[in-house]
C-alpha positions as CSV (number, residue, x, y, z in Angstrom):
1,X,0.0,0.0,0.0
2,X,1.5,3.4,-1.0
3,X,2.3,5.9,1.8
4,X,-0.2,8.8,2.3
5,X,0.3,11.8,0.2
6,X,1.1,14.0,3.2
7,X,4.1,11.8,4.2
8,X,7.5,12.5,2.6
9,X,10.6,10.5,3.3
10,X,13.7,12.5,3.7
11,X,17.3,12.3,5.0
12,X,18.4,14.9,7.7
13,X,22.0,15.7,8.4
14,X,23.6,17.2,11.5
15,X,27.4,17.9,11.6
16,X,29.3,15.2,13.5
17,X,26.4,12.7,13.5
18,X,25.1,10.0,11.1
19,X,22.3,11.3,8.9
20,X,18.8,10.2,9.8
21,X,16.1,8.8,7.6
22,X,12.7,10.3,8.6
23,X,9.1,10.4,7.5
24,X,7.8,13.9,7.7
25,X,4.1,14.4,8.1
26,X,3.2,17.6,6.2
27,X,0.1,18.1,8.3
28,X,2.3,18.6,11.5
29,X,3.5,22.1,12.3
30,X,7.1,22.6,11.2
31,X,8.1,23.5,14.8
32,X,6.9,20.1,16.0
33,X,9.0,18.3,13.3
34,X,12.1,20.4,14.2
35,X,11.5,19.5,17.9
36,X,11.3,15.8,17.0
37,X,14.6,16.0,15.1
38,X,16.3,17.9,17.9
39,X,15.1,15.3,20.5
40,X,16.5,12.5,18.4
41,X,20.0,14.1,18.7
42,X,19.4,15.3,22.3
43,X,19.6,18.9,21.3
44,X,17.9,21.4,23.7
45,X,16.2,24.7,22.7
46,X,14.7,23.5,19.5
47,X,13.4,27.0,18.8
48,X,17.0,28.0,17.9
49,X,17.1,25.4,15.1
50,X,15.7,25.2,11.6
51,X,15.8,22.9,8.6
52,X,17.4,23.9,5.3
53,X,18.1,22.2,2.0
54,X,21.5,20.4,2.0
55,X,22.2,21.3,-1.6
56,X,24.0,24.3,-2.9
57,X,21.0,26.6,-2.4
58,X,21.0,26.2,1.4
59,X,17.5,27.7,1.5
60,X,15.6,27.4,4.8
61,X,12.4,25.3,5.0
62,X,9.4,27.4,6.1
63,X,5.7,26.9,6.4
64,X,5.3,28.6,3.0
65,X,7.7,26.5,1.0
66,X,7.5,23.2,2.9
67,X,5.3,21.7,0.1
68,X,8.4,21.8,-2.1
69,X,9.9,19.0,0.0
70,X,9.8,15.8,-2.1
71,X,10.6,12.1,-1.3
72,X,14.4,11.6,-1.2
73,X,15.2,15.2,-0.4
74,X,18.3,15.7,1.8
75,X,17.8,18.3,4.5
76,X,20.2,19.8,7.1
77,X,19.5,20.7,10.7
78,X,21.0,24.2,11.3
79,X,20.7,27.3,13.4
80,X,17.5,29.2,12.9
81,X,17.4,32.2,10.4
82,X,17.0,34.6,13.4
83,X,20.0,33.1,15.2
84,X,22.1,33.0,12.1
85,X,21.3,36.6,11.2
86,X,22.2,37.7,14.8
87,X,25.5,35.9,14.7
88,X,26.5,37.2,11.3
89,X,25.4,40.7,12.3
90,X,28.0,40.5,15.1
91,X,30.7,38.7,13.2
92,X,30.8,41.2,10.3
93,X,31.6,43.9,12.9
94,X,34.6,41.9,14.2
95,X,37.9,43.6,14.7
96,X,39.7,40.6,13.1
97,X,40.0,41.0,9.3
98,X,40.0,37.2,8.7
99,X,36.8,36.7,10.8
100,X,35.2,39.7,9.1
101,X,36.1,38.4,5.7
102,X,34.7,34.9,6.4
103,X,31.5,36.4,7.9
104,X,30.9,38.6,4.8
105,X,31.5,35.6,2.6
106,X,28.8,33.6,4.5
107,X,26.5,36.6,4.4
108,X,26.8,37.0,0.6
109,X,25.8,33.3,0.2
110,X,22.9,33.3,2.7
111,X,21.4,36.6,1.5
112,X,19.9,34.9,-1.5
113,X,17.4,33.2,0.8
114,X,14.5,35.5,1.5
115,X,13.8,33.9,4.9
116,X,17.3,34.7,6.1
117,X,17.3,38.1,4.4
118,X,14.1,39.1,6.2
119,X,15.7,38.4,9.6
120,X,19.0,40.2,8.7
121,X,17.1,43.2,7.4
122,X,15.0,43.3,10.7
123,X,18.3,43.8,12.5
124,X,18.9,46.9,10.3
125,X,21.6,44.9,8.5
126,X,21.3,46.8,5.2
127,X,22.2,50.0,7.0
128,X,25.2,48.3,8.6
129,X,26.4,47.2,5.1
130,X,26.0,50.7,3.7
131,X,27.9,52.2,6.6
132,X,30.7,49.7,6.1
133,X,30.9,50.7,2.4
134,X,30.9,54.4,3.2
135,X,33.5,54.2,6.0
136,X,35.3,51.0,5.4
137,X,37.3,52.2,2.5
138,X,38.8,55.1,4.4
139,X,39.5,52.9,7.4
140,X,41.5,50.4,5.4
141,X,43.0,52.8,2.9
142,X,46.4,52.6,4.5
143,X,46.2,48.8,4.5
144,X,45.3,48.5,0.8
145,X,48.9,48.2,-0.4
146,X,49.8,45.3,1.9
147,X,46.3,43.7,2.1
148,X,44.9,44.5,-1.3
149,X,43.5,41.0,-2.1
150,X,41.8,40.8,1.3
151,X,40.4,44.3,1.0
152,X,39.1,43.6,-2.5
153,X,37.4,40.4,-1.4
154,X,35.9,42.1,1.6
155,X,34.3,44.9,-0.4
156,X,33.2,42.5,-3.1
157,X,31.4,40.2,-0.6
158,X,29.8,43.3,1.1
159,X,28.5,44.6,-2.2
160,X,27.3,41.1,-3.2
161,X,25.4,40.7,0.0
162,X,23.8,44.2,-0.4
163,X,22.7,43.3,-4.0
164,X,21.2,40.0,-2.9
165,X,19.3,41.6,0.0
166,X,17.9,44.4,-2.1
167,X,16.8,42.0,-4.8
168,X,14.1,40.6,-2.4
169,X,12.3,44.0,-2.6
170,X,11.9,44.3,1.2
171,X,13.8,47.5,1.6
172,X,13.0,50.7,-0.4
173,X,15.7,52.1,-2.5
174,X,14.8,55.6,-1.5
175,X,16.4,55.2,1.9
176,X,20.0,55.5,0.9
177,X,22.2,58.5,1.5
178,X,24.1,60.6,-1.0
179,X,27.3,59.5,0.6
180,X,26.6,55.9,-0.2
181,X,25.7,56.8,-3.8
182,X,28.9,58.8,-4.2
183,X,30.9,55.9,-2.8
184,X,29.4,53.4,-5.2
185,X,29.9,55.8,-8.1
186,X,33.5,56.3,-7.1
187,X,34.1,52.5,-7.6
188,X,32.8,52.9,-11.1
189,X,34.7,56.1,-11.9
190,X,38.0,54.8,-10.5
191,X,40.3,53.1,-13.0
192,X,41.9,49.7,-12.2
193,X,39.1,48.7,-9.8
194,X,38.6,44.9,-9.1
195,X,36.3,43.3,-11.6
196,X,33.9,41.9,-9.1
197,X,33.6,45.2,-7.2
198,X,33.0,47.1,-10.5
199,X,30.4,44.6,-11.6
200,X,28.4,44.8,-8.3
201,X,28.7,48.6,-8.3
202,X,27.3,48.9,-11.8
203,X,24.5,46.5,-10.8
204,X,23.6,48.7,-7.8
205,X,23.6,51.9,-9.9
206,X,21.3,50.3,-12.4
207,X,18.9,49.2,-9.7
208,X,19.0,52.6,-8.1
209,X,18.1,54.4,-11.3
210,X,15.3,51.9,-12.3
211,X,13.7,51.9,-8.8
212,X,13.8,55.4,-7.6
213,X,13.2,58.8,-9.3
214,X,15.2,60.6,-6.6
215,X,18.1,58.2,-6.9
216,X,18.1,58.6,-10.7
217,X,18.7,62.3,-10.3
218,X,21.5,61.7,-7.7
219,X,23.2,59.0,-9.8
220,X,22.9,61.1,-13.0
221,X,24.9,63.8,-11.1
222,X,27.6,61.4,-10.1
223,X,28.0,59.3,-13.2
224,X,28.7,60.7,-16.7
225,X,28.8,58.8,-20.0
226,X,32.4,59.8,-20.4
227,X,33.3,57.9,-17.2
228,X,31.4,54.8,-18.4
229,X,33.0,54.7,-21.8
230,X,36.4,53.1,-20.7
231,X,34.5,50.1,-19.3
232,X,33.1,49.4,-22.8
233,X,36.6,49.5,-24.3
234,X,37.8,46.7,-22.1
235,X,37.7,43.0,-22.9
236,X,35.3,41.7,-20.2
237,X,31.9,41.2,-21.8
238,X,30.1,41.0,-18.4
239,X,31.4,44.5,-17.4
240,X,30.5,45.8,-20.9
241,X,27.0,44.3,-20.4
242,X,26.5,46.0,-17.0
243,X,27.8,49.3,-18.4
244,X,25.3,49.3,-21.2
245,X,22.6,48.3,-18.7
246,X,23.4,51.5,-16.6
247,X,23.4,53.7,-19.8
248,X,20.0,52.1,-20.7
249,X,18.6,52.7,-17.3
250,X,19.7,56.4,-17.3
251,X,18.2,56.8,-20.8
252,X,15.0,55.0,-19.8
253,X,14.4,57.1,-16.7
254,X,15.5,60.5,-18.0
255,X,12.7,63.1,-18.3
256,X,11.5,63.7,-21.9
257,X,13.4,67.0,-22.2
258,X,16.7,65.3,-21.0
259,X,16.6,62.3,-23.4
260,X,17.5,64.2,-26.5
261,X,20.3,66.0,-24.6
262,X,21.6,62.6,-23.4
263,X,21.4,61.3,-27.0
264,X,23.6,64.2,-28.1
265,X,26.1,63.4,-25.4
266,X,26.2,59.8,-26.4
267,X,26.9,60.9,-30.0
268,X,29.6,63.3,-28.9
269,X,31.3,60.5,-26.9
270,X,31.0,58.2,-30.0
271,X,29.2,55.6,-27.9
272,X,27.8,53.9,-31.1
273,X,31.2,53.5,-32.8
274,X,32.8,52.2,-29.5
275,X,30.0,49.6,-29.1
276,X,30.4,48.6,-32.7
277,X,34.2,48.2,-32.4
278,X,34.6,46.7,-28.9
279,X,31.3,44.8,-28.6
280,X,29.5,43.9,-31.8
281,X,32.6,43.3,-33.9
282,X,34.8,42.0,-31.1
283,X,36.3,38.5,-31.8
284,X,33.8,36.7,-29.5
285,X,30.2,35.6,-29.5
286,X,27.6,38.0,-28.0
287,X,25.8,36.4,-25.1
288,X,22.0,36.6,-24.5
289,X,22.3,39.3,-21.8
290,X,24.5,41.6,-24.0
291,X,22.2,41.0,-27.0
292,X,19.2,42.1,-24.8
293,X,21.0,45.3,-23.6
294,X,21.9,46.2,-27.2
295,X,18.3,45.6,-28.2
296,X,17.1,47.9,-25.4
297,X,19.6,50.6,-26.5
298,X,18.4,50.3,-30.1
299,X,14.8,50.6,-29.0
300,X,15.4,53.6,-26.7
301,X,17.4,55.3,-29.5
302,X,14.6,54.9,-32.1
303,X,12.1,56.0,-29.5
304,X,13.6,59.5,-29.7
305,X,11.8,59.7,-33.0
306,X,8.4,59.4,-31.3
307,X,8.1,63.1,-30.6
308,X,8.5,64.0,-34.3
309,X,6.4,61.0,-35.4
310,X,3.5,62.3,-33.3
311,X,3.9,66.0,-34.2
312,X,1.5,67.3,-36.8
313,X,2.7,70.0,-39.2
314,X,1.4,73.4,-38.6
315,X,0.4,74.8,-42.0
316,X,0.9,78.4,-40.6
317,X,4.5,77.7,-39.4
318,X,6.8,79.4,-41.8
319,X,9.9,77.4,-40.6
320,X,8.1,74.2,-41.4
321,X,6.8,75.4,-44.7
322,X,10.4,76.4,-45.6
323,X,11.4,72.7,-45.5
324,X,8.9,72.0,-48.2
325,X,10.2,75.0,-50.2
326,X,13.7,73.5,-49.8
327,X,12.6,70.1,-51.1
328,X,11.2,71.9,-54.2
329,X,14.3,74.1,-54.6
330,X,16.7,71.1,-54.5
331,X,14.6,69.1,-57.0
332,X,13.9,72.0,-59.5
333,X,16.8,74.4,-58.8
334,X,17.8,74.4,-62.5
335,X,14.5,75.6,-63.6
336,X,14.1,79.3,-64.0
337,X,12.2,81.4,-61.5
338,X,9.4,83.7,-62.8
339,X,10.2,87.4,-62.8
340,X,8.9,89.8,-60.3
341,X,6.7,91.6,-62.9
342,X,3.1,92.3,-62.2
343,X,1.1,89.1,-62.6
344,X,4.1,87.0,-61.7
345,X,2.4,86.0,-58.4
346,X,-0.2,84.0,-60.2
347,X,2.5,82.4,-62.3
348,X,4.5,81.5,-59.2
349,X,1.5,79.9,-57.5
350,X,0.8,78.0,-60.7
351,X,4.4,76.8,-60.9
352,X,4.5,75.8,-57.3
353,X,1.4,73.8,-57.7
354,X,2.8,72.0,-60.7
355,X,6.1,71.3,-58.8
356,X,4.3,70.0,-55.7
357,X,2.4,67.7,-58.0
358,X,5.7,66.4,-59.5
359,X,7.0,65.9,-55.9
360,X,4.1,63.5,-55.4
361,X,2.2,65.4,-52.7
362,X,-1.6,64.6,-52.4
363,X,-2.4,68.2,-51.7
364,X,-0.8,70.1,-54.6
365,X,-1.9,73.6,-53.4
366,X,-0.9,73.3,-49.8
367,X,1.4,70.2,-49.3
368,X,1.7,71.0,-45.6
369,X,-1.7,69.3,-45.1
370,X,-0.1,66.0,-46.1
371,X,1.8,66.0,-42.8
372,X,-1.1,66.5,-40.5
373,X,-1.6,62.8,-40.0
374,X,0.1,61.1,-37.1
375,X,2.0,58.8,-37.3
376,X,4.3,59.6,-39.1
377,X,3.7,63.4,-38.7
378,X,6.8,65.6,-39.1
379,X,9.2,62.6,-39.1
380,X,8.3,61.9,-42.7
381,X,9.2,65.4,-43.7
382,X,12.5,65.1,-41.8
383,X,13.3,61.9,-43.7
384,X,12.5,63.5,-47.0
385,X,14.8,66.5,-46.3
386,X,17.6,64.2,-45.1
387,X,17.3,62.2,-48.3
388,X,17.2,65.4,-50.5
389,X,20.4,66.8,-48.8
390,X,22.5,63.7,-48.2
391,X,21.6,61.7,-51.2
392,X,20.9,64.6,-53.6
393,X,21.6,62.8,-56.8
394,X,19.3,59.9,-56.0
395,X,16.6,62.3,-54.8
396,X,16.7,64.5,-58.0
397,X,16.8,61.4,-60.2
398,X,13.7,59.8,-58.5
399,X,11.7,63.1,-58.6
400,X,12.6,64.0,-62.3
401,X,12.2,60.4,-63.4
402,X,8.7,60.2,-62.1
403,X,7.7,63.6,-63.2
404,X,8.5,62.6,-66.8
405,X,6.2,59.6,-66.7
406,X,2.5,59.5,-67.5
407,X,0.4,60.7,-64.5
408,X,-1.0,57.3,-63.8
409,X,2.5,55.6,-63.8
410,X,4.4,58.1,-61.7
411,X,5.5,57.0,-58.3
412,X,4.5,59.8,-56.0
413,X,7.6,60.6,-53.9
414,X,5.7,62.7,-51.3
415,X,2.9,60.2,-50.6
416,X,5.4,57.2,-50.8
417,X,7.7,58.9,-48.3
418,X,4.9,59.5,-45.8
419,X,3.6,55.9,-46.0
420,X,7.1,54.4,-46.0
421,X,8.0,56.3,-42.8
422,X,4.9,55.1,-41.2
423,X,5.6,51.5,-42.2
424,X,9.3,51.6,-41.0
425,X,8.1,53.0,-37.6
426,X,5.7,50.0,-37.4
427,X,8.4,47.5,-38.3
428,X,10.8,49.0,-35.7
429,X,8.0,49.5,-33.1
430,X,9.0,53.2,-32.6
431,X,7.4,54.5,-29.4
432,X,7.0,51.1,-27.7
433,X,8.8,50.2,-24.5
434,X,11.5,47.5,-24.8
435,X,10.6,44.0,-23.9
436,X,12.1,42.3,-20.9
437,X,12.9,39.1,-22.9
438,X,13.7,40.2,-26.4
439,X,17.3,40.0,-27.8
440,X,16.5,41.2,-31.4
441,X,19.0,43.8,-32.1
442,X,20.3,44.7,-35.6
443,X,24.0,45.3,-35.9
444,X,23.5,47.5,-39.0
445,X,21.8,50.2,-36.9
446,X,25.0,50.6,-34.9
447,X,27.0,51.4,-38.1
448,X,25.7,55.0,-38.6
449,X,24.9,57.9,-36.4
450,X,21.7,58.6,-38.5
451,X,20.8,55.0,-39.0
452,X,17.0,55.5,-39.2
453,X,17.4,58.2,-41.9
454,X,19.8,56.0,-43.8
455,X,17.4,53.1,-43.5
456,X,14.7,55.3,-45.0
457,X,16.9,56.4,-47.8
458,X,17.7,52.8,-48.8
459,X,14.0,51.8,-48.6
460,X,12.6,54.8,-50.6
461,X,15.0,53.9,-53.4
462,X,13.8,50.3,-53.1
463,X,10.2,51.5,-53.3
464,X,10.9,53.4,-56.5
465,X,12.7,50.4,-58.0
466,X,9.8,48.0,-57.1
467,X,7.3,50.5,-58.5
468,X,9.1,50.4,-61.9
469,X,9.4,46.6,-61.8
470,X,5.7,46.2,-61.0
471,X,4.8,48.8,-63.7
472,X,2.5,50.1,-61.1
473,X,-0.2,52.8,-61.4
474,X,-1.7,55.0,-58.7
475,X,-4.3,52.3,-58.1
476,X,-1.5,49.8,-57.2
477,X,0.0,52.0,-54.5
478,X,-1.1,49.7,-51.6
479,X,0.1,46.6,-53.4
480,X,3.5,48.2,-54.0
481,X,3.7,49.1,-50.2
482,X,2.9,45.5,-49.3
483,X,5.6,44.1,-51.6
484,X,8.1,46.6,-50.2
485,X,7.2,45.6,-46.6
486,X,7.8,42.0,-47.5
487,X,11.2,42.8,-49.1
488,X,12.3,44.8,-46.0
489,X,11.1,42.2,-43.5
490,X,12.8,39.3,-45.4
491,X,16.1,41.3,-45.6
492,X,15.9,42.2,-41.9
493,X,15.4,38.6,-40.8
494,X,19.0,37.8,-42.2
495,X,20.4,40.3,-39.7
496,X,22.8,42.2,-42.1
497,X,25.9,43.5,-40.4
498,X,25.9,46.8,-42.2
499,X,23.6,49.1,-44.2
500,X,25.5,48.2,-47.4
501,X,24.9,44.5,-46.8
502,X,21.2,45.3,-46.2
503,X,21.1,47.1,-49.5
504,X,22.7,44.0,-51.2
505,X,20.0,41.7,-49.6
506,X,17.3,44.0,-51.1
507,X,19.0,43.8,-54.5
508,X,18.5,40.0,-54.4
509,X,14.8,40.4,-53.4
510,X,13.5,42.0,-56.5
511,X,9.8,42.0,-57.3
512,X,10.4,39.1,-59.6
513,X,12.0,37.1,-56.8
514,X,9.1,38.0,-54.4
515,X,6.7,36.8,-57.1
516,X,8.6,33.5,-57.4
517,X,8.5,33.1,-53.6
518,X,4.8,33.9,-53.5
519,X,4.0,31.7,-56.5
520,X,5.9,28.8,-55.0
521,X,4.1,29.1,-51.8
522,X,0.7,29.4,-53.6
523,X,1.4,26.4,-55.9
524,X,2.4,24.3,-53.0
525,X,-0.8,25.3,-51.2
526,X,-3.0,24.6,-54.3
527,X,-1.3,21.3,-55.1
528,X,-2.0,20.0,-51.6
529,X,-5.7,20.9,-51.6
530,X,-6.8,18.2,-54.0
531,X,-9.0,15.5,-52.6
532,X,-6.6,12.5,-53.0
533,X,-3.8,14.6,-51.3
534,X,-6.1,15.6,-48.5
535,X,-7.0,11.9,-47.9
536,X,-3.3,11.0,-47.9
537,X,-2.6,13.8,-45.4
538,X,-5.3,12.6,-43.1
539,X,-3.9,9.1,-43.2
540,X,-0.2,10.1,-42.4
541,X,-1.0,13.0,-40.0
542,X,-1.1,10.8,-36.8
543,X,2.4,9.5,-37.4
544,X,3.7,13.0,-38.1
545,X,2.1,14.3,-34.9
546,X,3.8,11.4,-33.0
547,X,7.1,12.4,-34.5
548,X,6.6,16.1,-33.4
549,X,5.6,14.9,-29.9
550,X,8.8,12.8,-29.6
551,X,10.9,15.8,-30.7
552,X,9.2,18.0,-28.1
553,X,9.8,15.5,-25.3
554,X,13.4,15.1,-26.4
555,X,13.9,18.8,-26.2
556,X,12.4,18.8,-22.7
557,X,14.9,16.0,-21.8
558,X,17.7,18.3,-23.0
559,X,16.3,21.1,-20.8
560,X,16.3,24.9,-21.0
561,X,17.9,27.7,-19.1
562,X,15.2,30.2,-17.9
563,X,15.8,33.7,-16.6
564,X,14.3,34.8,-13.3
565,X,12.7,38.2,-14.1
566,X,11.7,40.9,-11.7
567,X,11.0,44.6,-11.9
568,X,14.2,45.5,-10.0
569,X,17.2,44.0,-11.8
570,X,17.6,41.6,-14.7
571,X,21.1,40.2,-14.5
572,X,22.5,37.0,-13.0
573,X,19.2,35.2,-12.1
574,X,19.0,31.8,-13.9
575,X,17.4,28.5,-13.3
576,X,17.3,25.3,-15.4
577,X,14.6,22.8,-15.9
578,X,14.7,19.5,-17.8
579,X,12.6,16.3,-18.1
580,X,14.1,13.0,-16.9
581,X,14.9,10.4,-19.7
582,X,12.0,8.2,-18.6
583,X,9.6,11.2,-18.8
584,X,8.4,10.8,-15.3
585,X,10.1,13.7,-13.4
586,X,10.9,17.3,-14.0
587,X,14.3,18.3,-12.5
588,X,14.9,22.0,-11.8
589,X,17.1,24.3,-9.8
590,X,18.9,27.7,-9.6
591,X,22.1,28.4,-11.4
592,X,24.8,31.0,-10.8
593,X,25.3,31.8,-14.5
594,X,24.0,30.8,-17.9
595,X,25.2,27.3,-18.6
596,X,27.2,26.2,-21.6
597,X,25.4,23.0,-22.8
598,X,23.2,20.7,-20.7
599,X,23.0,20.7,-16.9
600,X,23.2,17.2,-15.3
601,X,20.1,16.0,-13.5
602,X,22.0,15.4,-10.2
603,X,23.0,19.1,-10.0
604,X,19.4,20.2,-10.1
605,X,18.1,20.1,-6.5
606,X,14.3,20.1,-7.0
607,X,12.0,17.6,-8.5
608,X,8.4,17.6,-9.7
609,X,6.8,14.2,-10.6
610,X,4.9,14.5,-13.9
611,X,2.1,12.5,-12.2
612,X,1.5,15.4,-9.8
613,X,0.9,18.0,-12.5
614,X,-2.7,19.1,-12.5
615,X,-2.7,21.6,-15.4
616,X,-0.5,23.9,-17.6
617,X,-1.7,27.5,-17.9
618,X,-0.4,30.3,-20.1
619,X,-0.5,34.1,-20.4
620,X,-2.8,36.0,-18.1
621,X,-3.9,32.8,-16.4
622,X,-0.4,32.3,-14.9
623,X,-0.2,33.1,-11.1
624,X,3.0,35.2,-11.6
625,X,1.3,37.3,-14.3
626,X,-1.5,38.1,-11.8
627,X,0.9,39.6,-9.3
628,X,1.4,43.3,-9.0
629,X,4.4,44.5,-10.9
630,X,5.7,45.9,-14.2
631,X,6.0,42.5,-15.9
632,X,2.3,42.0,-16.3
633,X,2.0,45.2,-18.2
634,X,4.4,43.9,-20.9
635,X,2.5,42.2,-23.7
636,X,5.6,40.3,-24.9
637,X,6.3,38.8,-21.5
638,X,2.6,37.7,-21.2
639,X,3.0,35.8,-24.5
640,X,6.0,34.0,-23.1
641,X,4.6,33.1,-19.6
642,X,3.4,29.7,-18.6
643,X,2.9,27.9,-15.3
644,X,2.7,24.3,-14.1
645,X,0.0,23.8,-11.4
646,X,0.5,20.9,-9.0
647,X,-0.7,19.8,-5.6
648,X,-2.8,22.4,-3.8
649,X,-1.9,26.1,-4.5
650,X,1.5,25.1,-5.7
651,X,2.9,26.2,-9.1
652,X,6.2,26.3,-11.1
653,X,6.3,29.6,-13.0
654,X,8.2,30.0,-16.3
655,X,9.0,32.9,-18.6
656,X,10.4,31.4,-21.8
657,X,13.5,33.0,-23.4
658,X,11.7,33.3,-26.7
659,X,8.6,32.3,-28.6
660,X,10.2,29.1,-30.0
661,X,11.1,27.8,-26.5
662,X,7.7,28.8,-25.2
663,X,6.1,26.6,-27.9
664,X,8.5,23.7,-27.3
665,X,7.7,23.6,-23.5
666,X,3.9,24.2,-23.7
667,X,3.7,21.5,-26.4
668,X,5.9,19.1,-24.5
669,X,4.0,19.6,-21.2
670,X,0.7,19.1,-22.9
671,X,2.0,16.0,-24.6
672,X,3.0,14.6,-21.2
673,X,-0.5,15.3,-19.9
674,X,-2.0,13.5,-22.9
675,X,-3.4,16.8,-24.4
676,X,-3.2,18.2,-27.9
677,X,-0.3,20.3,-28.9
678,X,-1.9,23.6,-30.0
679,X,1.1,25.9,-30.5
680,X,1.8,27.8,-33.7
681,X,5.1,26.0,-33.9
682,X,3.3,22.6,-34.0
683,X,1.1,23.8,-36.8
684,X,4.1,25.0,-38.8
685,X,6.0,21.8,-38.2
686,X,3.0,19.7,-39.1
687,X,2.6,21.6,-42.4
688,X,6.3,21.4,-43.2
689,X,6.7,17.7,-42.4
690,X,3.4,16.7,-44.1
691,X,4.4,18.6,-47.2
692,X,7.9,16.9,-47.2
693,X,6.4,13.4,-46.6
694,X,3.8,13.8,-49.3
695,X,6.4,15.1,-51.8
696,X,8.5,12.1,-51.1
697,X,5.6,9.7,-51.5
698,X,4.6,11.4,-54.8
699,X,8.1,11.3,-56.4
700,X,7.1,8.4,-58.6
701,X,4.1,10.4,-59.9
702,X,6.1,13.4,-61.0
703,X,4.6,15.1,-64.1
704,X,1.6,12.9,-63.8
705,X,-1.7,14.8,-63.3
706,X,-3.4,13.5,-60.2
707,X,-7.2,13.4,-60.8
708,X,-9.5,15.2,-58.4
709,X,-11.9,12.2,-58.3
710,X,-11.3,8.4,-58.5
711,X,-11.7,6.8,-62.0
712,X,-15.2,5.6,-62.8
713,X,-16.2,2.0,-62.0
714,X,-16.9,0.2,-65.4
715,X,-20.3,-1.4,-66.0
716,X,-20.8,-5.1,-65.1
717,X,-20.0,-7.5,-68.0
718,X,-22.9,-9.1,-69.9
719,X,-21.9,-12.5,-68.6
720,X,-19.5,-14.2,-66.4
721,X,-18.4,-17.1,-68.7
722,X,-14.7,-16.0,-68.2
723,X,-14.8,-17.0,-64.5
724,X,-12.7,-20.0,-63.8
725,X,-14.2,-22.6,-61.5
726,X,-11.5,-24.2,-59.4
727,X,-13.8,-27.2,-58.5
């Protein structure tokens, strides 16, 4: 007879004694269980003891998390969180440098546990650490030369403990003094600082900026972009990542009026070219965290365009009208101006109207009215002027070329520019906040100071070329825009390393090539819609679905590294989850850093039997998406969230690194539960594999027309004399 569900069998260790095998009744109070364990080893004052996991996490067992204890778990009897916090609080104030160093090392490790952290914080431990940072450096300044390694380690452990304690969100960031901020900033500004100290200091500054408006202002006064630049020119990618994270945080929290000023400073300090040289084109792979920070910087840079994108043109503003006059002047400068004689005003108006028509504006009389729609607002006019000034030959060629065509065949430059700008803003999601999980940065946008304008210039020339290739008329305008969007999207997917490479990709994606791609896709679709093919599909679909299922389960066996996300700080929080080879248990546990390759089962401390899983929920139904916080507001994070519900009120929460992994895991978990795999990836894989399988099976029928209906059954013969009777 199996043991009751409330009984778990565990091993409990105590230093200097043989481990005990015990059955823990989960219905009993935890204090009663600890008393029973203490009595077994004849230990008095059981209230001074607690149980914790014996693995690398060392997390305390509490009434809240005791349901996570599974059969076979190894626990350790140890001093209670309150006692441990009190002892460490005293030890880190020791006069002995060695004792102090050892205590800070233990504190840095234990502070990851929220149970211990709460007790240490209750003793005003965070204030003690900040005082040590503020005063400790002066106190030991004279000893640095002879005790530099010890001093560096001590400060590193102090800052690590501080970061871990603050990450629990128990203490408000608004409580810190200017002296503490100045001290942390000095570690960043000082050259030759220990890597671990520099890393923690950058992490603290990032969290300060993201979590407090007041601290943002104080940090912005202490840290300048010029002081951060040298850290990008080093070779340590982790330091580079934290540095860009601080720049992004300052950028994100800056008031609207300060952002453009900050962007100008970034341009003056040549941040873009430094990132391109020392990060993107460095002789090493870019890790996921760096890719994310580059993506955030790209989004924040493009978001500077939002103000112009949402600004309508004022038809009465002479400065804005002068830009339109300048476009006309550059295009038609060679043409003679009418004289100032009487009656020339009418001629001038007539000529302007004719020229604005040639420039492709919808409103020939007052083209300013074309820019009153937002988006793209004044951004479209900015792009047109940039193209006219910086690519003058191409601009004049496009305008004159189209003005010499018949009216219905001309590609309207003005209208095209406005619609193209709007389309590019949609593709690059200008005005949207960066996603917490996205790594989709484009190296080519870091190769030019005016990358969006150059992007526009390439695309407007592509639009004109596609218009000619399509022999389009004004009625085909929307069709041309759809083709151009497809060309741009297909080229961007390849992640070109430069704008020139992007231009080359577009050259290979001519209208003829797009037609071939579309025709191929359409023919495949039509070929596979005939009745015999549909019947064959229906017959082989179950085995294809079984193949997809096995692939999903194999991927779950390999496992995935997930990132722990919170609204305070993004870095250095990883956990790994994988399915056992027999598909019966999910192994999971925290990691110190992103792994290279698979993580062995035995290094993952927690287990979840598949038989205990009650349901898999996604998106808004996930418990961690219902909590208060910034994450639930992010649509992209919602689309990557899923949770496993098990036992009573217990769940394992996930946020997938990308859409592909999300589909793999939700499919795999549904397959384990005997449910249908409903993801978009499964549909795509099913279509692809069915298509390939059917093509393979039809190879012998190549060039043979497959009838839509079976051949007719012939009439019965007039007699059956031809039948041979065996008897």
